[in-house]
mmCIF file of the N, C-alpha and C atoms, coordinates in Angstrom:
data_MODEL
# 
_entry.id   MODEL 
# 
loop_
_atom_site.group_PDB 
_atom_site.id 
_atom_site.type_symbol 
_atom_site.label_atom_id 
_atom_site.label_alt_id 
_atom_site.label_comp_id 
_atom_site.label_asym_id 
_atom_site.label_entity_id 
_atom_site.label_seq_id 
_atom_site.pdbx_PDB_ins_code 
_atom_site.Cartn_x 
_atom_site.Cartn_y 
_atom_site.Cartn_z 
_atom_site.occupancy 
_atom_site.B_iso_or_equiv 
_atom_site.pdbx_formal_charge 
_atom_site.auth_seq_id 
_atom_site.auth_comp_id 
_atom_site.auth_asym_id 
_atom_site.auth_atom_id 
_atom_site.pdbx_PDB_model_num 
ATOM 1   N N  . TRP A 1 1  ? 109.557 -85.584  -201.967 1.00 0.00 ? 1  TRP A N  1 
ATOM 2   C CA . TRP A 1 1  ? 109.303 -83.917  -202.008 1.00 0.00 ? 1  TRP A CA 1 
ATOM 3   C C  . TRP A 1 1  ? 108.412 -83.605  -203.239 1.00 0.00 ? 1  TRP A C  1 
ATOM 4   N N  . ARG A 1 2  ? 108.576 -84.284  -204.486 1.00 0.00 ? 2  ARG A N  1 
ATOM 5   C CA . ARG A 1 2  ? 107.647 -83.989  -205.535 1.00 0.00 ? 2  ARG A CA 1 
ATOM 6   C C  . ARG A 1 2  ? 106.274 -84.234  -205.223 1.00 0.00 ? 2  ARG A C  1 
ATOM 7   N N  . LEU A 1 3  ? 106.091 -85.258  -204.533 1.00 0.00 ? 3  LEU A N  1 
ATOM 8   C CA . LEU A 1 3  ? 104.522 -85.537  -204.222 1.00 0.00 ? 3  LEU A CA 1 
ATOM 9   C C  . LEU A 1 3  ? 103.857 -84.330  -203.193 1.00 0.00 ? 3  LEU A C  1 
ATOM 10  N N  . ASN A 1 4  ? 104.736 -83.822  -202.219 1.00 0.00 ? 4  ASN A N  1 
ATOM 11  C CA . ASN A 1 4  ? 104.435 -82.870  -201.350 1.00 0.00 ? 4  ASN A CA 1 
ATOM 12  C C  . ASN A 1 4  ? 104.129 -81.565  -202.258 1.00 0.00 ? 4  ASN A C  1 
ATOM 13  N N  . MET A 1 5  ? 105.207 -81.145  -203.324 1.00 0.00 ? 5  MET A N  1 
ATOM 14  C CA . MET A 1 5  ? 105.115 -80.017  -204.217 1.00 0.00 ? 5  MET A CA 1 
ATOM 15  C C  . MET A 1 5  ? 103.694 -80.012  -205.002 1.00 0.00 ? 5  MET A C  1 
ATOM 16  N N  . GLY A 1 6  ? 103.487 -81.395  -205.509 1.00 0.00 ? 6  GLY A N  1 
ATOM 17  C CA . GLY A 1 6  ? 102.226 -81.470  -206.246 1.00 0.00 ? 6  GLY A CA 1 
ATOM 18  C C  . GLY A 1 6  ? 100.917 -81.059  -205.448 1.00 0.00 ? 6  GLY A C  1 
ATOM 19  N N  . HIS A 1 7  ? 100.918 -81.540  -204.187 1.00 0.00 ? 7  HIS A N  1 
ATOM 20  C CA . HIS A 1 7  ? 99.750  -81.243  -203.342 1.00 0.00 ? 7  HIS A CA 1 
ATOM 21  C C  . HIS A 1 7  ? 99.737  -79.687  -203.064 1.00 0.00 ? 7  HIS A C  1 
ATOM 22  N N  . VAL A 1 8  ? 100.935 -79.324  -202.753 1.00 0.00 ? 8  VAL A N  1 
ATOM 23  C CA . VAL A 1 8  ? 100.779 -77.706  -202.523 1.00 0.00 ? 8  VAL A CA 1 
ATOM 24  C C  . VAL A 1 8  ? 100.272 -76.934  -203.818 1.00 0.00 ? 8  VAL A C  1 
ATOM 25  N N  . MET A 1 9  ? 100.798 -77.181  -204.826 1.00 0.00 ? 9  MET A N  1 
ATOM 26  C CA . MET A 1 9  ? 100.250 -76.538  -206.087 1.00 0.00 ? 9  MET A CA 1 
ATOM 27  C C  . MET A 1 9  ? 98.848  -76.807  -206.145 1.00 0.00 ? 9  MET A C  1 
ATOM 28  N N  . PHE A 1 10 ? 98.397  -78.073  -206.270 1.00 0.00 ? 10 PHE A N  1 
ATOM 29  C CA . PHE A 1 10 ? 96.786  -78.440  -206.200 1.00 0.00 ? 10 PHE A CA 1 
ATOM 30  C C  . PHE A 1 10 ? 96.232  -77.636  -205.403 1.00 0.00 ? 10 PHE A C  1 
ATOM 31  N N  . ALA A 1 11 ? 96.542  -77.658  -204.132 1.00 0.00 ? 11 ALA A N  1 
ATOM 32  C CA . ALA A 1 11 ? 95.767  -77.062  -203.172 1.00 0.00 ? 11 ALA A CA 1 
ATOM 33  C C  . ALA A 1 11 ? 95.344  -75.501  -203.233 1.00 0.00 ? 11 ALA A C  1 
ATOM 34  N N  . GLN A 1 12 ? 96.228  -74.932  -204.242 1.00 0.00 ? 12 GLN A N  1 
ATOM 35  C CA . GLN A 1 12 ? 96.210  -73.523  -204.316 1.00 0.00 ? 12 GLN A CA 1 
ATOM 36  C C  . GLN A 1 12 ? 95.112  -73.170  -205.690 1.00 0.00 ? 12 GLN A C  1 
ATOM 37  N N  . GLU A 1 13 ? 94.817  -74.294  -206.213 1.00 0.00 ? 13 GLU A N  1 
ATOM 38  C CA . GLU A 1 13 ? 93.537  -74.079  -207.219 1.00 0.00 ? 13 GLU A CA 1 
ATOM 39  C C  . GLU A 1 13 ? 93.993  -73.237  -208.277 1.00 0.00 ? 13 GLU A C  1 
ATOM 40  N N  . GLY A 1 14 ? 93.085  -72.837  -209.146 1.00 0.00 ? 14 GLY A N  1 
ATOM 41  C CA . GLY A 1 14 ? 93.182  -71.948  -210.198 1.00 0.00 ? 14 GLY A CA 1 
ATOM 42  C C  . GLY A 1 14 ? 94.439  -72.471  -211.390 1.00 0.00 ? 14 GLY A C  1 
ATOM 43  N N  . GLU A 1 15 ? 95.160  -71.543  -211.935 1.00 0.00 ? 15 GLU A N  1 
ATOM 44  C CA . GLU A 1 15 ? 96.330  -72.076  -212.727 1.00 0.00 ? 15 GLU A CA 1 
ATOM 45  C C  . GLU A 1 15 ? 97.303  -72.881  -212.028 1.00 0.00 ? 15 GLU A C  1 
ATOM 46  N N  . LYS A 1 16 ? 97.131  -73.097  -210.720 1.00 0.00 ? 16 LYS A N  1 
ATOM 47  C CA . LYS A 1 16 ? 98.276  -73.869  -209.964 1.00 0.00 ? 16 LYS A CA 1 
ATOM 48  C C  . LYS A 1 16 ? 97.985  -75.267  -210.219 1.00 0.00 ? 16 LYS A C  1 
ATOM 49  N N  . ILE A 1 17 ? 96.651  -75.521  -210.286 1.00 0.00 ? 17 ILE A N  1 
ATOM 50  C CA . ILE A 1 17 ? 96.397  -76.862  -210.558 1.00 0.00 ? 17 ILE A CA 1 
ATOM 51  C C  . ILE A 1 17 ? 96.924  -77.467  -211.965 1.00 0.00 ? 17 ILE A C  1 
ATOM 52  N N  . LYS A 1 18 ? 97.183  -76.811  -212.868 1.00 0.00 ? 18 LYS A N  1 
ATOM 53  C CA . LYS A 1 18 ? 97.950  -77.242  -214.051 1.00 0.00 ? 18 LYS A CA 1 
ATOM 54  C C  . LYS A 1 18 ? 99.466  -77.464  -213.816 1.00 0.00 ? 18 LYS A C  1 
ATOM 55  N N  . GLU A 1 19 ? 100.114 -76.589  -212.940 1.00 0.00 ? 19 GLU A N  1 
ATOM 56  C CA . GLU A 1 19 ? 101.499 -76.824  -212.288 1.00 0.00 ? 19 GLU A CA 1 
ATOM 57  C C  . GLU A 1 19 ? 101.760 -77.938  -211.818 1.00 0.00 ? 19 GLU A C  1 
ATOM 58  N N  . SER A 1 20 ? 100.606 -78.303  -210.914 1.00 0.00 ? 20 SER A N  1 
ATOM 59  C CA . SER A 1 20 ? 100.852 -79.520  -210.105 1.00 0.00 ? 20 SER A CA 1 
ATOM 60  C C  . SER A 1 20 ? 100.792 -81.020  -211.000 1.00 0.00 ? 20 SER A C  1 
ATOM 61  N N  . ILE A 1 21 ? 100.399 -81.122  -212.075 1.00 0.00 ? 21 ILE A N  1 
ATOM 62  C CA . ILE A 1 21 ? 100.471 -82.289  -212.954 1.00 0.00 ? 21 ILE A CA 1 
ATOM 63  C C  . ILE A 1 21 ? 101.788 -82.706  -213.051 1.00 0.00 ? 21 ILE A C  1 
ATOM 64  N N  . PRO A 1 22 ? 102.791 -82.157  -213.670 1.00 0.00 ? 22 PRO A N  1 
ATOM 65  C CA . PRO A 1 22 ? 104.053 -82.786  -213.936 1.00 0.00 ? 22 PRO A CA 1 
ATOM 66  C C  . PRO A 1 22 ? 104.601 -83.546  -212.486 1.00 0.00 ? 22 PRO A C  1 
ATOM 67  N N  . TYR A 1 23 ? 104.488 -82.895  -211.305 1.00 0.00 ? 23 TYR A N  1 
ATOM 68  C CA . TYR A 1 23 ? 104.824 -83.554  -210.175 1.00 0.00 ? 23 TYR A CA 1 
ATOM 69  C C  . TYR A 1 23 ? 104.224 -84.883  -210.042 1.00 0.00 ? 23 TYR A C  1 
ATOM 70  N N  . TYR A 1 24 ? 102.824 -85.012  -209.987 1.00 0.00 ? 24 TYR A N  1 
ATOM 71  C CA . TYR A 1 24 ? 102.405 -86.220  -210.122 1.00 0.00 ? 24 TYR A CA 1 
ATOM 72  C C  . TYR A 1 24 ? 102.512 -87.299  -211.240 1.00 0.00 ? 24 TYR A C  1 
ATOM 73  N N  . GLU A 1 25 ? 102.744 -86.636  -212.494 1.00 0.00 ? 25 GLU A N  1 
ATOM 74  C CA . GLU A 1 25 ? 103.016 -87.414  -213.654 1.00 0.00 ? 25 GLU A CA 1 
ATOM 75  C C  . GLU A 1 25 ? 104.528 -88.302  -213.272 1.00 0.00 ? 25 GLU A C  1 
ATOM 76  N N  . LEU A 1 26 ? 105.421 -87.722  -212.692 1.00 0.00 ? 26 LEU A N  1 
ATOM 77  C CA . LEU A 1 26 ? 106.732 -88.195  -212.479 1.00 0.00 ? 26 LEU A CA 1 
ATOM 78  C C  . LEU A 1 26 ? 106.595 -89.332  -211.645 1.00 0.00 ? 26 LEU A C  1 
ATOM 79  N N  . ILE A 1 27 ? 105.683 -89.649  -210.696 1.00 0.00 ? 27 ILE A N  1 
ATOM 80  C CA . ILE A 1 27 ? 105.446 -90.682  -209.822 1.00 0.00 ? 27 ILE A CA 1 
ATOM 81  C C  . ILE A 1 27 ? 104.820 -91.685  -210.457 1.00 0.00 ? 27 ILE A C  1 
ATOM 82  N N  . ILE A 1 28 ? 103.858 -91.316  -211.419 1.00 0.00 ? 28 ILE A N  1 
ATOM 83  C CA . ILE A 1 28 ? 102.904 -92.061  -212.117 1.00 0.00 ? 28 ILE A CA 1 
ATOM 84  C C  . ILE A 1 28 ? 103.902 -92.740  -213.317 1.00 0.00 ? 28 ILE A C  1 
ATOM 85  N N  . GLU A 1 29 ? 104.649 -92.298  -213.911 1.00 0.00 ? 29 GLU A N  1 
ATOM 86  C CA . GLU A 1 29 ? 105.643 -92.518  -214.886 1.00 0.00 ? 29 GLU A CA 1 
ATOM 87  C C  . GLU A 1 29 ? 106.652 -93.430  -214.401 1.00 0.00 ? 29 GLU A C  1 
ATOM 88  N N  . LYS A 1 30 ? 106.894 -93.194  -213.110 1.00 0.00 ? 30 LYS A N  1 
ATOM 89  C CA . LYS A 1 30 ? 108.007 -94.053  -212.468 1.00 0.00 ? 30 LYS A CA 1 
ATOM 90  C C  . LYS A 1 30 ? 107.330 -95.558  -212.574 1.00 0.00 ? 30 LYS A C  1 
ATOM 91  N N  . ASP A 1 31 ? 105.965 -95.539  -212.172 1.00 0.00 ? 31 ASP A N  1 
ATOM 92  C CA . ASP A 1 31 ? 105.459 -96.858  -211.917 1.00 0.00 ? 31 ASP A CA 1 
ATOM 93  C C  . ASP A 1 31 ? 104.657 -97.216  -213.098 1.00 0.00 ? 31 ASP A C  1 
ATOM 94  N N  . LYS A 1 32 ? 104.756 -96.777  -214.353 1.00 0.00 ? 32 LYS A N  1 
ATOM 95  C CA . LYS A 1 32 ? 103.956 -97.106  -215.351 1.00 0.00 ? 32 LYS A CA 1 
ATOM 96  C C  . LYS A 1 32 ? 103.625 -98.571  -215.788 1.00 0.00 ? 32 LYS A C  1 
ATOM 97  N N  . ASP A 1 33 ? 104.886 -99.395  -215.641 1.00 0.00 ? 33 ASP A N  1 
ATOM 98  C CA . ASP A 1 33 ? 104.635 -100.820 -215.739 1.00 0.00 ? 33 ASP A CA 1 
ATOM 99  C C  . ASP A 1 33 ? 103.880 -101.350 -214.681 1.00 0.00 ? 33 ASP A C  1 
ATOM 100 N N  . THR A 1 34 ? 103.593 -100.790 -213.763 1.00 0.00 ? 34 THR A N  1 
ATOM 101 C CA . THR A 1 34 ? 102.861 -101.470 -212.567 1.00 0.00 ? 34 THR A CA 1 
ATOM 102 C C  . THR A 1 34 ? 101.515 -101.135 -212.710 1.00 0.00 ? 34 THR A C  1 
ATOM 103 N N  . ALA A 1 35 ? 100.558 -101.967 -212.015 1.00 0.00 ? 35 ALA A N  1 
ATOM 104 C CA . ALA A 1 35 ? 99.115  -101.987 -212.469 1.00 0.00 ? 35 ALA A CA 1 
ATOM 105 C C  . ALA A 1 35 ? 98.569  -100.594 -211.570 1.00 0.00 ? 35 ALA A C  1 
ATOM 106 N N  . LEU A 1 36 ? 97.675  -100.108 -211.874 1.00 0.00 ? 36 LEU A N  1 
ATOM 107 C CA . LEU A 1 36 ? 96.986  -98.865  -211.555 1.00 0.00 ? 36 LEU A CA 1 
ATOM 108 C C  . LEU A 1 36 ? 96.787  -99.045  -210.149 1.00 0.00 ? 36 LEU A C  1 
ATOM 109 N N  . LEU A 1 37 ? 96.413  -100.107 -209.649 1.00 0.00 ? 37 LEU A N  1 
ATOM 110 C CA . LEU A 1 37 ? 96.093  -100.188 -208.059 1.00 0.00 ? 37 LEU A CA 1 
ATOM 111 C C  . LEU A 1 37 ? 97.165  -100.195 -207.161 1.00 0.00 ? 37 LEU A C  1 
ATOM 112 N N  . ASP A 1 38 ? 98.440  -100.403 -207.794 1.00 0.00 ? 38 ASP A N  1 
ATOM 113 C CA . ASP A 1 38 ? 99.565  -100.445 -207.124 1.00 0.00 ? 38 ASP A CA 1 
ATOM 114 C C  . ASP A 1 38 ? 100.625 -99.131  -206.955 1.00 0.00 ? 38 ASP A C  1 
ATOM 115 N N  . VAL A 1 39 ? 99.890  -98.312  -207.975 1.00 0.00 ? 39 VAL A N  1 
ATOM 116 C CA . VAL A 1 39 ? 100.334 -96.728  -207.908 1.00 0.00 ? 39 VAL A CA 1 
ATOM 117 C C  . VAL A 1 39 ? 100.060 -95.966  -206.658 1.00 0.00 ? 39 VAL A C  1 
ATOM 118 N N  . PRO A 1 40 ? 101.014 -95.328  -205.828 1.00 0.00 ? 40 PRO A N  1 
ATOM 119 C CA . PRO A 1 40 ? 100.558 -94.939  -204.739 1.00 0.00 ? 40 PRO A CA 1 
ATOM 120 C C  . PRO A 1 40 ? 99.242  -93.897  -204.812 1.00 0.00 ? 40 PRO A C  1 
ATOM 121 N N  . SER A 1 41 ? 98.394  -94.147  -203.966 1.00 0.00 ? 41 SER A N  1 
ATOM 122 C CA . SER A 1 41 ? 96.970  -93.509  -204.115 1.00 0.00 ? 41 SER A CA 1 
ATOM 123 C C  . SER A 1 41 ? 97.065  -92.100  -203.995 1.00 0.00 ? 41 SER A C  1 
ATOM 124 N N  . VAL A 1 42 ? 98.057  -91.585  -203.189 1.00 0.00 ? 42 VAL A N  1 
ATOM 125 C CA . VAL A 1 42 ? 98.191  -90.037  -202.882 1.00 0.00 ? 42 VAL A CA 1 
ATOM 126 C C  . VAL A 1 42 ? 98.332  -89.384  -204.469 1.00 0.00 ? 42 VAL A C  1 
ATOM 127 N N  . ALA A 1 43 ? 99.138  -90.036  -205.289 1.00 0.00 ? 43 ALA A N  1 
ATOM 128 C CA . ALA A 1 43 ? 99.409  -89.608  -206.684 1.00 0.00 ? 43 ALA A CA 1 
ATOM 129 C C  . ALA A 1 43 ? 98.136  -89.412  -207.369 1.00 0.00 ? 43 ALA A C  1 
ATOM 130 N N  . LEU A 1 44 ? 97.296  -90.335  -207.145 1.00 0.00 ? 44 LEU A N  1 
ATOM 131 C CA . LEU A 1 44 ? 96.009  -90.421  -207.928 1.00 0.00 ? 44 LEU A CA 1 
ATOM 132 C C  . LEU A 1 44 ? 94.872  -89.469  -207.259 1.00 0.00 ? 44 LEU A C  1 
ATOM 133 N N  . ALA A 1 45 ? 94.817  -89.236  -205.869 1.00 0.00 ? 45 ALA A N  1 
ATOM 134 C CA . ALA A 1 45 ? 93.749  -88.911  -205.317 1.00 0.00 ? 45 ALA A CA 1 
ATOM 135 C C  . ALA A 1 45 ? 93.271  -87.557  -205.547 1.00 0.00 ? 45 ALA A C  1 
ATOM 136 N N  . ASN A 1 46 ? 94.241  -86.661  -205.881 1.00 0.00 ? 46 ASN A N  1 
ATOM 137 C CA . ASN A 1 46 ? 93.789  -85.329  -206.232 1.00 0.00 ? 46 ASN A CA 1 
ATOM 138 C C  . ASN A 1 46 ? 93.420  -84.987  -207.476 1.00 0.00 ? 46 ASN A C  1 
ATOM 139 N N  . HIS A 1 47 ? 93.238  -86.089  -208.330 1.00 0.00 ? 47 HIS A N  1 
ATOM 140 C CA . HIS A 1 47 ? 92.909  -85.619  -209.754 1.00 0.00 ? 47 HIS A CA 1 
ATOM 141 C C  . HIS A 1 47 ? 91.514  -86.205  -209.743 1.00 0.00 ? 47 HIS A C  1 
ATOM 142 N N  . SER A 1 48 ? 90.602  -85.029  -209.986 1.00 0.00 ? 48 SER A N  1 
ATOM 143 C CA . SER A 1 48 ? 89.007  -85.352  -209.655 1.00 0.00 ? 48 SER A CA 1 
ATOM 144 C C  . SER A 1 48 ? 88.451  -86.164  -210.911 1.00 0.00 ? 48 SER A C  1 
ATOM 145 N N  . CYS A 1 49 ? 89.269  -86.423  -212.078 1.00 0.00 ? 49 CYS A N  1 
ATOM 146 C CA . CYS A 1 49 ? 88.710  -87.185  -212.926 1.00 0.00 ? 49 CYS A CA 1 
ATOM 147 C C  . CYS A 1 49 ? 88.776  -88.608  -212.448 1.00 0.00 ? 49 CYS A C  1 
ATOM 148 N N  . ILE A 1 50 ? 89.859  -89.122  -211.747 1.00 0.00 ? 50 ILE A N  1 
ATOM 149 C CA . ILE A 1 50 ? 89.982  -90.384  -211.249 1.00 0.00 ? 50 ILE A CA 1 
ATOM 150 C C  . ILE A 1 50 ? 88.674  -90.666  -210.322 1.00 0.00 ? 50 ILE A C  1 
ATOM 151 N N  . ILE A 1 51 ? 88.762  -89.686  -209.540 1.00 0.00 ? 51 ILE A N  1 
ATOM 152 C CA . ILE A 1 51 ? 87.682  -89.866  -208.530 1.00 0.00 ? 51 ILE A CA 1 
ATOM 153 C C  . ILE A 1 51 ? 86.230  -89.947  -209.191 1.00 0.00 ? 51 ILE A C  1 
ATOM 154 N N  . ASN A 1 52 ? 85.828  -89.088  -210.051 1.00 0.00 ? 52 ASN A N  1 
ATOM 155 C CA . ASN A 1 52 ? 84.482  -89.213  -210.675 1.00 0.00 ? 52 ASN A CA 1 
ATOM 156 C C  . ASN A 1 52 ? 84.500  -90.569  -211.342 1.00 0.00 ? 52 ASN A C  1 
ATOM 157 N N  . LEU A 1 53 ? 85.484  -90.922  -211.899 1.00 0.00 ? 53 LEU A N  1 
ATOM 158 C CA . LEU A 1 53 ? 85.381  -92.171  -212.690 1.00 0.00 ? 53 LEU A CA 1 
ATOM 159 C C  . LEU A 1 53 ? 85.126  -93.425  -211.706 1.00 0.00 ? 53 LEU A C  1 
ATOM 160 N N  . VAL A 1 54 ? 85.801  -93.373  -210.524 1.00 0.00 ? 54 VAL A N  1 
ATOM 161 C CA . VAL A 1 54 ? 85.499  -94.362  -209.576 1.00 0.00 ? 54 VAL A CA 1 
ATOM 162 C C  . VAL A 1 54 ? 84.120  -94.385  -209.236 1.00 0.00 ? 54 VAL A C  1 
ATOM 163 N N  . ILE A 1 55 ? 83.623  -93.061  -208.641 1.00 0.00 ? 55 ILE A N  1 
ATOM 164 C CA . ILE A 1 55 ? 82.397  -93.046  -208.195 1.00 0.00 ? 55 ILE A CA 1 
ATOM 165 C C  . ILE A 1 55 ? 81.297  -93.460  -209.125 1.00 0.00 ? 55 ILE A C  1 
ATOM 166 N N  . GLY A 1 56 ? 81.547  -93.048  -210.285 1.00 0.00 ? 56 GLY A N  1 
ATOM 167 C CA . GLY A 1 56 ? 80.430  -93.328  -211.421 1.00 0.00 ? 56 GLY A CA 1 
ATOM 168 C C  . GLY A 1 56 ? 80.572  -94.873  -211.569 1.00 0.00 ? 56 GLY A C  1 
ATOM 169 N N  . THR A 1 57 ? 81.603  -95.226  -211.781 1.00 0.00 ? 57 THR A N  1 
ATOM 170 C CA . THR A 1 57 ? 81.554  -96.968  -211.866 1.00 0.00 ? 57 THR A CA 1 
ATOM 171 C C  . THR A 1 57 ? 80.887  -97.422  -210.644 1.00 0.00 ? 57 THR A C  1 
ATOM 172 N N  . LEU A 1 58 ? 81.085  -97.298  -209.399 1.00 0.00 ? 58 LEU A N  1 
ATOM 173 C CA . LEU A 1 58 ? 80.324  -97.727  -208.203 1.00 0.00 ? 58 LEU A CA 1 
ATOM 174 C C  . LEU A 1 58 ? 78.934  -97.512  -208.324 1.00 0.00 ? 58 LEU A C  1 
ATOM 175 N N  . TYR A 1 59 ? 78.549  -96.233  -208.796 1.00 0.00 ? 59 TYR A N  1 
ATOM 176 C CA . TYR A 1 59 ? 77.017  -96.058  -209.172 1.00 0.00 ? 59 TYR A CA 1 
ATOM 177 C C  . TYR A 1 59 ? 76.444  -96.979  -210.038 1.00 0.00 ? 59 TYR A C  1 
ATOM 178 N N  . CYS A 1 60 ? 77.258  -97.130  -211.175 1.00 0.00 ? 60 CYS A N  1 
ATOM 179 C CA . CYS A 1 60 ? 76.741  -97.960  -212.172 1.00 0.00 ? 60 CYS A CA 1 
ATOM 180 C C  . CYS A 1 60 ? 76.418  -99.581  -211.655 1.00 0.00 ? 60 CYS A C  1 
ATOM 181 N N  . ALA A 1 61 ? 77.647  -99.841  -210.917 1.00 0.00 ? 61 ALA A N  1 
ATOM 182 C CA . ALA A 1 61 ? 77.604  -101.165 -210.434 1.00 0.00 ? 61 ALA A CA 1 
ATOM 183 C C  . ALA A 1 61 ? 76.452  -101.542 -209.212 1.00 0.00 ? 61 ALA A C  1 
ATOM 184 N N  . LYS A 1 62 ? 75.953  -100.490 -208.720 1.00 0.00 ? 62 LYS A N  1 
ATOM 185 C CA . LYS A 1 62 ? 74.664  -100.523 -208.008 1.00 0.00 ? 62 LYS A CA 1 
ATOM 186 C C  . LYS A 1 62 ? 73.251  -100.174 -208.594 1.00 0.00 ? 62 LYS A C  1 
ATOM 187 N N  . GLU A 1 63 ? 73.625  -100.162 -210.094 1.00 0.00 ? 63 GLU A N  1 
ATOM 188 C CA . GLU A 1 63 ? 72.378  -99.978  -211.078 1.00 0.00 ? 63 GLU A CA 1 
ATOM 189 C C  . GLU A 1 63 ? 71.761  -98.582  -210.947 1.00 0.00 ? 63 GLU A C  1 
ATOM 190 N N  . ASN A 1 64 ? 72.406  -97.645  -210.487 1.00 0.00 ? 64 ASN A N  1 
ATOM 191 C CA . ASN A 1 64 ? 71.991  -96.254  -210.487 1.00 0.00 ? 64 ASN A CA 1 
ATOM 192 C C  . ASN A 1 64 ? 72.572  -95.662  -211.607 1.00 0.00 ? 64 ASN A C  1 
ATOM 193 N N  . PHE A 1 65 ? 72.261  -95.815  -212.971 1.00 0.00 ? 65 PHE A N  1 
ATOM 194 C CA . PHE A 1 65 ? 72.830  -95.524  -214.219 1.00 0.00 ? 65 PHE A CA 1 
ATOM 195 C C  . PHE A 1 65 ? 72.976  -93.949  -214.418 1.00 0.00 ? 65 PHE A C  1 
ATOM 196 N N  . GLU A 1 66 ? 71.805  -93.527  -213.818 1.00 0.00 ? 66 GLU A N  1 
ATOM 197 C CA . GLU A 1 66 ? 71.709  -91.977  -214.170 1.00 0.00 ? 66 GLU A CA 1 
ATOM 198 C C  . GLU A 1 66 ? 73.002  -91.011  -213.670 1.00 0.00 ? 66 GLU A C  1 
ATOM 199 N N  . VAL A 1 67 ? 72.855  -91.380  -212.251 1.00 0.00 ? 67 VAL A N  1 
ATOM 200 C CA . VAL A 1 67 ? 74.184  -90.549  -211.449 1.00 0.00 ? 67 VAL A CA 1 
ATOM 201 C C  . VAL A 1 67 ? 75.401  -91.214  -211.954 1.00 0.00 ? 67 VAL A C  1 
ATOM 202 N N  . GLY A 1 68 ? 75.499  -92.470  -212.067 1.00 0.00 ? 68 GLY A N  1 
ATOM 203 C CA . GLY A 1 68 ? 76.886  -92.992  -212.627 1.00 0.00 ? 68 GLY A CA 1 
ATOM 204 C C  . GLY A 1 68 ? 77.451  -92.539  -213.913 1.00 0.00 ? 68 GLY A C  1 
ATOM 205 N N  . ILE A 1 69 ? 76.450  -92.695  -214.966 1.00 0.00 ? 69 ILE A N  1 
ATOM 206 C CA . ILE A 1 69 ? 77.100  -92.134  -216.293 1.00 0.00 ? 69 ILE A CA 1 
ATOM 207 C C  . ILE A 1 69 ? 77.314  -90.752  -216.340 1.00 0.00 ? 69 ILE A C  1 
ATOM 208 N N  . ASP A 1 70 ? 76.501  -89.995  -215.599 1.00 0.00 ? 70 ASP A N  1 
ATOM 209 C CA . ASP A 1 70 ? 76.895  -88.551  -215.249 1.00 0.00 ? 70 ASP A CA 1 
ATOM 210 C C  . ASP A 1 70 ? 78.178  -88.180  -214.820 1.00 0.00 ? 70 ASP A C  1 
ATOM 211 N N  . ARG A 1 71 ? 78.459  -88.936  -213.771 1.00 0.00 ? 71 ARG A N  1 
ATOM 212 C CA . ARG A 1 71 ? 80.011  -88.980  -213.136 1.00 0.00 ? 71 ARG A CA 1 
ATOM 213 C C  . ARG A 1 71 ? 81.106  -89.471  -214.123 1.00 0.00 ? 71 ARG A C  1 
ATOM 214 N N  . ILE A 1 72 ? 80.981  -90.473  -214.757 1.00 0.00 ? 72 ILE A N  1 
ATOM 215 C CA . ILE A 1 72 ? 81.713  -90.886  -215.705 1.00 0.00 ? 72 ILE A CA 1 
ATOM 216 C C  . ILE A 1 72 ? 82.100  -90.031  -216.937 1.00 0.00 ? 72 ILE A C  1 
ATOM 217 N N  . ILE A 1 73 ? 80.966  -89.195  -217.305 1.00 0.00 ? 73 ILE A N  1 
ATOM 218 C CA . ILE A 1 73 ? 81.039  -88.195  -218.566 1.00 0.00 ? 73 ILE A CA 1 
ATOM 219 C C  . ILE A 1 73 ? 81.846  -87.193  -217.721 1.00 0.00 ? 73 ILE A C  1 
ATOM 220 N N  . GLU A 1 74 ? 81.470  -86.579  -216.516 1.00 0.00 ? 74 GLU A N  1 
ATOM 221 C CA . GLU A 1 74 ? 82.276  -85.699  -215.847 1.00 0.00 ? 74 GLU A CA 1 
ATOM 222 C C  . GLU A 1 74 ? 83.762  -85.749  -215.912 1.00 0.00 ? 74 GLU A C  1 
ATOM 223 N N  . SER A 1 75 ? 84.200  -87.089  -215.608 1.00 0.00 ? 75 SER A N  1 
ATOM 224 C CA . SER A 1 75 ? 85.597  -87.590  -215.467 1.00 0.00 ? 75 SER A CA 1 
ATOM 225 C C  . SER A 1 75 ? 86.209  -87.414  -216.711 1.00 0.00 ? 75 SER A C  1 
ATOM 226 N N  . LEU A 1 76 ? 85.571  -87.319  -217.704 1.00 0.00 ? 76 LEU A N  1 
ATOM 227 C CA . LEU A 1 76 ? 86.229  -87.132  -219.163 1.00 0.00 ? 76 LEU A CA 1 
ATOM 228 C C  . LEU A 1 76 ? 86.401  -85.630  -219.611 1.00 0.00 ? 76 LEU A C  1 
ATOM 229 N N  . LYS A 1 77 ? 85.852  -84.699  -218.837 1.00 0.00 ? 77 LYS A N  1 
ATOM 230 C CA . LYS A 1 77 ? 85.888  -83.286  -219.368 1.00 0.00 ? 77 LYS A CA 1 
ATOM 231 C C  . LYS A 1 77 ? 87.297  -82.879  -219.040 1.00 0.00 ? 77 LYS A C  1 
ATOM 232 N N  . PRO A 1 78 ? 87.841  -81.957  -219.840 1.00 0.00 ? 78 PRO A N  1 
ATOM 233 C CA . PRO A 1 78 ? 89.062  -81.360  -219.282 1.00 0.00 ? 78 PRO A CA 1 
ATOM 234 C C  . PRO A 1 78 ? 89.299  -80.813  -217.928 1.00 0.00 ? 78 PRO A C  1 
ATOM 235 N N  . ILE A 1 79 ? 90.185  -80.863  -217.315 1.00 0.00 ? 79 ILE A N  1 
ATOM 236 C CA . ILE A 1 79 ? 90.606  -80.386  -215.858 1.00 0.00 ? 79 ILE A CA 1 
ATOM 237 C C  . ILE A 1 79 ? 89.915  -78.936  -215.705 1.00 0.00 ? 79 ILE A C  1 
ATOM 238 N N  . GLU A 1 80 ? 90.151  -78.115  -216.683 1.00 0.00 ? 80 GLU A N  1 
ATOM 239 C CA . GLU A 1 80 ? 89.498  -76.767  -216.282 1.00 0.00 ? 80 GLU A CA 1 
ATOM 240 C C  . GLU A 1 80 ? 88.251  -76.723  -215.946 1.00 0.00 ? 80 GLU A C  1 
ATOM 241 N N  . LYS A 1 81 ? 87.364  -77.955  -216.514 1.00 0.00 ? 81 LYS A N  1 
ATOM 242 C CA . LYS A 1 81 ? 85.871  -77.785  -216.408 1.00 0.00 ? 81 LYS A CA 1 
ATOM 243 C C  . LYS A 1 81 ? 85.342  -78.786  -215.295 1.00 0.00 ? 81 LYS A C  1 
ATOM 244 N N  . ASN A 1 82 ? 86.172  -79.516  -214.717 1.00 0.00 ? 82 ASN A N  1 
ATOM 245 C CA . ASN A 1 82 ? 85.995  -80.407  -213.597 1.00 0.00 ? 82 ASN A CA 1 
ATOM 246 C C  . ASN A 1 82 ? 85.764  -79.600  -212.351 1.00 0.00 ? 82 ASN A C  1 
# 
């Protein structure tokens, strides 16, 4: 139910995005000793910083550094600015 509540809060955008974070953190904290790839993807998928980081890494791997580094920098910005 926590994951579903996190999704509902995230989908409402605005200030509700901040309120969704604790619901996702509970899932991630439970698996903190687990490898990142083993954490349920739905717990990570809504965080745009993770998405930008992965996309940026893929662009850099394909040697499109301008777009890749831009995405990685975007992933490091606070959530209010993403």
